[in-house]
C-alpha positions as CSV (number, residue, x, y, z in Angstrom):
1,M,25.5,16.9,25.1
2,S,23.6,13.9,24.0
3,T,23.0,13.4,20.6
4,E,20.0,10.5,21.5
5,T,16.4,12.0,23.1
6,P,14.1,9.1,24.8
7,Q,10.8,9.7,23.2
8,D,8.1,8.5,25.1
9,R,4.3,7.3,22.3
10,P,1.1,7.8,23.6
11,N,1.0,4.2,22.9
12,G,3.1,3.8,26.2
13,D,6.5,3.0,24.1
14,R,10.0,4.1,24.3
15,V,11.7,5.2,21.4
16,N,14.8,7.4,21.0
17,V,15.3,10.0,18.6
18,I,18.9,10.6,17.0
19,D,19.6,14.1,15.7
20,T,19.8,15.1,12.3
21,A,23.0,15.3,11.6
22,T,23.6,13.0,13.9
23,A,21.5,9.8,11.6
24,A,22.8,11.5,8.2
25,Y,26.6,11.0,9.3
26,N,25.5,7.4,10.4
27,L,23.2,6.5,7.4
28,S,26.7,4.1,5.6
29,K,26.5,2.4,9.2
30,M,21.9,1.8,9.3
31,L,22.8,0.1,5.7
32,Q,25.1,-2.2,6.7
33,R,23.1,-3.3,10.2
34,F,19.5,-3.7,7.5
35,R,22.5,-5.6,5.1
36,A,23.4,-7.6,8.6
37,G,19.6,-8.4,9.4
38,Q,18.7,-5.5,11.5
39,A,16.7,-4.1,11.2
40,E,15.6,-1.4,14.3
41,P,14.2,1.6,12.5
42,L,16.5,4.8,13.3
43,I,14.7,8.1,14.2
44,F,15.8,11.1,13.2
45,G,14.5,14.5,13.8
46,D,15.7,18.2,15.7
47,G,15.6,18.8,19.2
48,G,14.4,15.6,20.5
49,Q,10.6,15.3,18.5
50,P,10.7,12.2,15.6
51,E,10.2,13.5,12.7
52,G,11.2,10.9,10.1
53,V,12.5,7.2,10.8
54,V,14.8,5.2,8.4
55,V,13.8,1.3,7.7
56,P,14.9,-1.1,5.5
57,F,13.2,-1.2,2.0
58,D,11.1,-3.9,2.7
59,R,10.0,-2.9,5.6
60,W,8.9,-0.5,3.5
61,E,7.1,-3.0,1.0
62,Q,5.6,-4.0,3.9
63,L,3.7,-0.4,5.5
64,E,2.8,0.9,1.7
65,E,0.5,-2.7,1.6
66,L,-0.6,-2.2,4.6
67,A,-1.0,1.2,4.3
68,E,-3.5,0.8,1.5
69,D,-5.4,-2.2,2.8
70,A,-6.3,0.7,5.2
71,E,-6.8,3.2,3.1
72,Q,-9.0,0.6,1.1
73,A,-10.7,-0.1,4.3
74,A,-11.8,3.0,5.3
75,E,-13.1,3.5,2.0
76,I,-15.3,0.6,1.9
77,R,-16.7,1.5,5.6
78,D,-18.1,5.1,4.1
79,V,-19.3,3.9,1.3
80,T,-21.5,1.4,3.6
81,Q,-22.3,3.9,6.1
82,R,-23.5,6.6,3.1
83,R,-25.5,3.8,1.7
84,L,-26.6,3.1,4.8
85,A,-27.5,5.9,5.6
86,T,-29.4,7.0,2.5
87,N,-31.5,3.6,1.6
88,R,-35.0,3.0,2.8
89,V,-35.6,0.0,4.9
90,E,-37.9,-1.9,1.9
91,D,-35.0,-1.3,-0.4
92,Y,-32.9,-4.1,1.4
93,V,-32.5,-7.6,0.5
94,S,-32.5,-10.8,2.0
95,A,-29.7,-12.4,2.0
96,D,-31.9,-16.1,0.2
97,E,-33.1,-13.2,-2.0
98,L,-28.7,-12.1,-3.5
99,A,-28.3,-15.9,-3.7
100,A,-31.1,-17.0,-5.3
101,E,-30.7,-14.0,-7.1
102,F,-26.8,-14.8,-8.6
103,G,-27.9,-18.5,-8.2
104,W,-26.2,-19.4,-5.5
105,N,-26.5,-22.1,-2.9
106,L,-26.2,-20.8,0.4
107,D,-26.6,-24.3,1.7
108,S,-23.2,-25.5,0.0
109,D,-19.9,-24.2,0.6
110,D,-17.9,-26.7,-1.3
111,E,-20.4,-25.6,-4.4
112,P,-19.5,-22.4,-6.4
113,P,-22.0,-20.5,-7.3
114,A,-24.0,-20.9,-10.4
115,A,-22.9,-19.0,-13.7
116,S,-24.8,-15.7,-14.6
117,R,-26.8,-15.5,-17.1
Protein backbone atom coordinates (compact mmCIF):
# COMPACT_ATOMS: atom_id res chain seq x y z
CA MET A 1 0.00 0.00 0.00
CA SER A 2 1.34 3.42 -0.99
CA THR A 3 2.04 5.93 1.76
CA GLU A 4 1.83 8.86 -0.67
CA THR A 5 -1.41 10.09 -2.22
CA PRO A 6 -1.55 12.79 -4.91
CA GLN A 7 -4.08 15.50 -4.08
CA ASP A 8 -5.32 18.08 -6.60
CA ARG A 9 -5.86 21.50 -5.01
CA PRO A 10 -8.59 23.96 -6.09
CA ASN A 11 -5.92 26.30 -7.55
CA GLY A 12 -4.73 23.55 -9.92
CA ASP A 13 -1.63 22.59 -7.94
CA ARG A 14 -1.01 18.97 -7.08
CA VAL A 15 0.53 17.96 -3.75
CA ASN A 16 1.57 14.58 -2.43
CA VAL A 17 0.07 13.70 0.94
CA ILE A 18 2.10 11.35 3.13
CA ASP A 19 0.26 9.23 5.68
CA THR A 20 0.78 10.37 9.27
CA ALA A 21 2.76 7.32 10.43
CA THR A 22 5.25 7.64 7.55
CA ALA A 23 5.57 11.39 8.14
CA ALA A 24 6.35 10.81 11.81
CA TYR A 25 8.91 8.15 10.97
CA ASN A 26 10.66 10.48 8.48
CA LEU A 27 10.82 13.68 10.57
CA SER A 28 14.55 13.34 11.18
CA LYS A 29 15.11 12.96 7.42
CA MET A 30 13.01 16.09 6.82
CA LEU A 31 15.19 18.01 9.27
CA GLN A 32 18.29 16.87 7.36
CA ARG A 33 16.71 18.07 4.10
CA PHE A 34 15.86 21.46 5.62
CA ARG A 35 19.42 21.82 6.90
CA ALA A 36 20.67 21.04 3.39
CA GLY A 37 18.58 23.91 2.03
CA GLN A 38 15.76 21.81 0.58
CA ALA A 39 12.67 23.68 1.76
CA GLU A 40 10.00 21.52 0.09
CA PRO A 41 7.28 21.03 2.74
CA LEU A 42 6.13 17.68 4.09
CA ILE A 43 2.36 17.48 3.71
CA PHE A 44 0.70 14.74 5.72
CA GLY A 45 -2.67 13.44 6.77
CA ASP A 46 -4.83 10.36 6.95
CA GLY A 47 -6.93 8.92 4.15
CA GLY A 48 -4.99 10.90 1.55
CA GLN A 49 -6.38 14.20 2.83
CA PRO A 50 -3.89 16.98 3.66
CA GLU A 51 -4.15 17.86 7.36
CA GLY A 52 -0.74 19.18 8.36
CA VAL A 53 2.43 20.64 6.90
CA VAL A 54 6.02 20.61 8.13
CA VAL A 55 8.08 23.52 6.83
CA PRO A 56 11.46 25.02 7.74
CA PHE A 57 11.22 27.44 10.67
CA ASP A 58 12.34 30.47 8.66
CA ARG A 59 9.58 29.76 6.12
CA TRP A 60 7.05 29.51 8.98
CA GLU A 61 8.21 32.89 10.30
CA GLN A 62 7.66 34.42 6.86
CA LEU A 63 4.18 32.91 6.67
CA GLU A 64 3.37 34.22 10.16
CA GLU A 65 4.40 37.72 9.12
CA LEU A 66 2.31 37.54 5.96
CA ALA A 67 -0.68 36.29 7.94
CA GLU A 68 -0.35 39.19 10.40
CA ASP A 69 -0.13 41.67 7.50
CA ALA A 70 -3.21 40.15 5.89
CA GLU A 71 -5.10 40.30 9.19
CA GLN A 72 -4.22 43.98 9.65
CA ALA A 73 -5.25 44.74 6.06
CA ALA A 74 -8.59 43.00 6.64
CA GLU A 75 -9.16 45.02 9.83
CA ILE A 76 -8.34 48.27 8.00
CA ARG A 77 -10.71 47.29 5.18
CA ASP A 78 -13.50 46.50 7.66
CA VAL A 79 -13.06 49.78 9.54
CA THR A 80 -12.98 51.72 6.29
CA GLN A 81 -16.12 50.01 5.02
CA ARG A 82 -17.96 50.72 8.29
CA ARG A 83 -16.90 54.35 8.23
CA LEU A 84 -17.92 54.76 4.60
CA ALA A 85 -21.29 53.17 5.35
CA THR A 86 -22.02 55.38 8.38
CA ASN A 87 -20.52 58.77 7.47
CA ARG A 88 -22.54 61.49 5.81
CA VAL A 89 -21.26 63.23 2.68
CA GLU A 90 -21.01 66.52 4.58
CA ASP A 91 -18.58 64.88 7.04
CA TYR A 92 -15.96 64.29 4.35
CA VAL A 93 -12.88 66.52 4.19
CA SER A 94 -11.01 67.11 0.94
CA ALA A 95 -7.34 66.15 0.67
CA ASP A 96 -6.42 69.84 0.35
CA GLU A 97 -8.30 70.70 3.57
CA LEU A 98 -6.70 67.80 5.40
CA ALA A 99 -3.22 68.78 4.18
CA ALA A 100 -3.77 72.39 5.28
CA GLU A 101 -4.94 71.22 8.71
CA PHE A 102 -1.76 69.20 9.22
CA GLY A 103 0.58 71.63 7.47
CA TRP A 104 1.43 69.27 4.61
CA ASN A 105 2.62 70.54 1.24
CA LEU A 106 0.98 68.31 -1.37
CA ASP A 107 2.87 70.02 -4.21
CA SER A 108 6.29 68.79 -3.04
CA ASP A 109 7.41 65.22 -2.53
CA ASP A 110 10.71 66.21 -0.93
CA GLU A 111 9.37 68.50 1.77
CA PRO A 112 8.53 66.85 5.10
CA PRO A 113 5.26 67.71 6.85
CA ALA A 114 5.40 70.79 9.06
CA ALA A 115 5.55 70.14 12.80
CA SER A 116 2.20 69.91 14.58
CA ARG A 117 1.17 72.88 16.64
